[in-house]
N, C-alpha and C positions, 0 to 999 in steps of 0.2 A: 383679689384679695376672694370672690365669691371658693376659684374654683379651691382652697388656699381651705378652702373650712368644713368645703365637700370632706378632700381627702384625710383634711385633720380627725372627720366620726369616722369616714372608710378604714383608718387606723384603728381607730378608738374600737370599734365592732370587733374586727379583725381583734383586739388586740384579747380583748371582752371574750372571743370565740375560744381567742389560745389559749384565758386562764381559765374560763369552764371550764374546754377542757385537760387542761394538765388538770383541771379539784379534780374530775371524773375519774381519770388513770389511777391520780393516788387512790383514791376512794377504794374504785377495784383494788387494785393493786392492795390498798390496808382490810380489803375484808372479803380476797379473794378464800377458797375452800378448793381446791382443783377436788377432781377422782378422776386417778387414774385406774383402767379397766382394760382386761389383755384377752386374746382369745385368741389360740391356736391359729394360725396359717397350715403353709406346705412344710412338710416335715418329712425329712429322710437318714442318711447316717454320717452325711457329711454336711448337713443347714439345716436350721430351725426358726421358723418364720414364727414371730408372735405380732400378731395387729396392735396396737398400744390408740386407747383412747382418750382421751385427756378434758374428760366438761368440769369448765372455768366456776361455773352459778351463776355468772351470771356474763351477760354481751364484754368484749373489751373493745375501747375506741383505737384498738390498733393492729397494724399490719405486719407479717414478724413470725416471728417461729424456734425452734430449735433447729438447724442445720444438722446440727452433728453432735450424738452423745454417742460418747465407746464405752459399753459396759468392761468392766474389768472386774477378773476374781484371782484373786493370791497373787494382786499382781499382773498375772498375762490377760490379755484383752481378746474377752468370749466372745462380743458383740457388738454392733455397731447398730445405736438408731438411730435414722433418716427422715427429712423431711417429713416433722410437724407442722406439718406449717396453718398461720390464728389466721383466718380471715377479719376481714375488716369490720368490725361492730355482730359476732358469728364466738357463739361462746362454748366450745367447744376443736378438739384437733383432733387429728388424726395423723396416724402413722407408721412403720414396721421394721420390726427388733429384729435383724437377723445372727443367728450364734452360730455361732464355726464347734462344729460336735466335736475337731479332733483334738481345737484347744482346749474345752471345754476341760476334757480330760488327762492334759496335760496341767493346766489348775486344780482337781481335782486331785496329782500329785502331787502338784506345792503344800495344796491342804492338808496333806496327811503328811508330810515332812514337815510343815507346822507343827505338828498334836492334833490335826484335825480343828485349827479357829486358822480365820485367815479374813477379808475384809472382803466387801462387793464395792468397786466405786464404781461412782458416773462424772466422766468429762465433761464437758457442757458448751457447747460451742452456739446460739441466739443473736436475732437481728432485729430488730424495728424499721421496718421502712426501707429495709435494706441494708439496713446500717450496724455495724455491730454493735451489740451490747451487754449480750453475755460470755463470760468466759469464768469456767470454777466447775470442783470438781465434790462433792460430797460423795462421803461412804456408810456402811452399814457393819457392824462384827459381821462376823459366820460361826461359831462354832457345832461341830455335828457328834458323834462320837454311833459311827459306822461300824464299828466289830461288835455292837450290844444285836445283834442279826445271829452273830455264831457264838458265842464267846457264851450263852445264856442255853444252849443248846442242851436239849432233857433227851433220851430217846429209852425207851423201858423195853427192858430181856420180854421175849417172848423163846417162841417154843418148848419140844415135850421132852425128850430124849438129853439131846445137846442142847442146852438155850444159851440162844446169844446174850451175847454179855449187853447191861446199860453203859448208858453213857451218864455222869452225872455235871456234865457242861466242859464245857471247852476254851478257859480264858484263857486270851487271845491278843498279841503285841503288833506290830508291825514290821517289817523287815525291810528285806533291801526295794526301793523302789528301779526299774531300771528302765530304759529304753519301753520296752513294750512290755514293760509286766510290772505286778506288784505279789508282794510277797510278805503271804500270813504264816505265822507264825502262833502251835496254838498248844495247850497242856492238855492235853483229853482226858476227862477223869472217870475211868475203867472202872465197873463192879461187876467180876464172877461170881453169877448166881450157883454155879455146877460145884459140884463136889469135891472135883479135882481143879489141876490144876492148868490155865492154861494158855504157852507159848505162842509168845505173839510177832510173826518177822514179816511182817509187813499188812497194811490199809491201802484202800483206793477207794477212798474221797476226789468226790465233784459236786458239782455248785452250776447249777445249772440256774439262768436268766432270760423267759420270756422266749424257751424254748431253745436258750443256742448257750450253750459249751464258756462260761465262762474261765472256772478255775477247775488243778488238779491237786489233788494232797499224797502226799508221800509222806510214812514211817523213820522214821531222823533215826532211834534207836531200838534194837528187838530190847524187850519188856518182857514178862515173863507172869500174868494176872494171878497172884494165887488162887485157890480154889476157896469160895464164900466169902471173899478180899476186895483188895481196891487196888488197885498200884494207875499212877500215869504216866500214858503213854504219848510222845511227845514227832507230828506233825508239821513240814511243812507247805504252804498253799500256792499255789501260779495260779493268779489274775491271768487273763491275756486282754490288756486294754485294746490290744489292735481290736476286739468280739464290742465294744462298749460302746462304740456307737453307733452302737445298732437295734443294741439293748435301748439306747436310752433316748432312740426315734417309735422304740416298738414299746418301751413306757409311757411316752405320752398317745400314741395311737388308744394304747387299754384306756386310756382317761388317767394318766396318772396311777396306770395303778402294774405294780409285775408279780407275776408268779415268781417265787426261789424256792428251787428242789433239793436238797441236800441228799446221797445217800452212802452212803458207808458201809464197809465193807473187808472183813478181820482175814488177815490170813493167819491160820491157829497151829499149834499139833494138836491132837488127839489121841493121849497113847501112842504118840509113836507118830500117827497120821496125820498128812497135812490136808488142812478142810478153810474152805473161803467160808464163815459166816455171815451173812447178806441181815443187819438191822434193817426194823422199820425204815422206809421214808418219811425227810421230814419235809412239809413241806410250809412256807409262810408267805407275809402276803407286803408287801414292802406298800408304799400309799404315799404319796406325797400330794404337796399344794407349789408347784415350783410358781407359776402366775403370778401366784398371790404374795409370792416372794419377792419377784420381780416386782408389781406395785409395790412394792411395803421400799421396799429402795431406791426406785424413782421416785416417789416421794418423800423422800431425804429423812 
């Protein structure tokens, strides 16, 4: 009988510990205020590493973590978060998010096809004490206006004898998207400050990003810009998507800053003579905070 009594006390103590553990675990999860921070790791044109650190705000009485989380953009898998482990009574966990540059470009194409609207989705699989406990997904919408970087371009006139035309805007829309290219169709609003007309028979338009040539433009239809007047020139710009992984890697290495350089030359006829007018170069700085955006997505 004594042994039964001792066993009963032992079981009672174990039960009490389980109840206390369960109560604290429930309290910990109900009052959890996780903070996610990230820092760029190794970056090249093929893959991008992001060190993820999750601070829970209090020690957790569990051992487990996220075995794998897959990151999807516009329905395309662009990255994987692996081995984000939680140690018993630890208040933080660390893991590595590996992004595939090529798939990011493919997701960008799909994002553009969807009218620059898409979703970032996280699919998660986790465990506690080696036992599966979490399978699910959550997503956040993303909407951009990438064409605004060129649609609102304006270039002032310059020169003395023959003045270069001014550009008063380039309203643009997306064209065809192919395996290695993305097309932009633009209406270039041109003002001719000269007292004589300028027949326009060609345009050379280039976009460089971080010292890489990413796009070339051409005139679709010949037009004549009237003296002291305005005309619209239709151009097609083709982006080389094969170079974008290098541009993305350089963008991150530069602290998520990129320098865009736009050059525009007009081939015109002046009194029957063909000449090229080089317009002033346009420089733009593109800044992002991708880490913050990913943290926001991971935070749900």
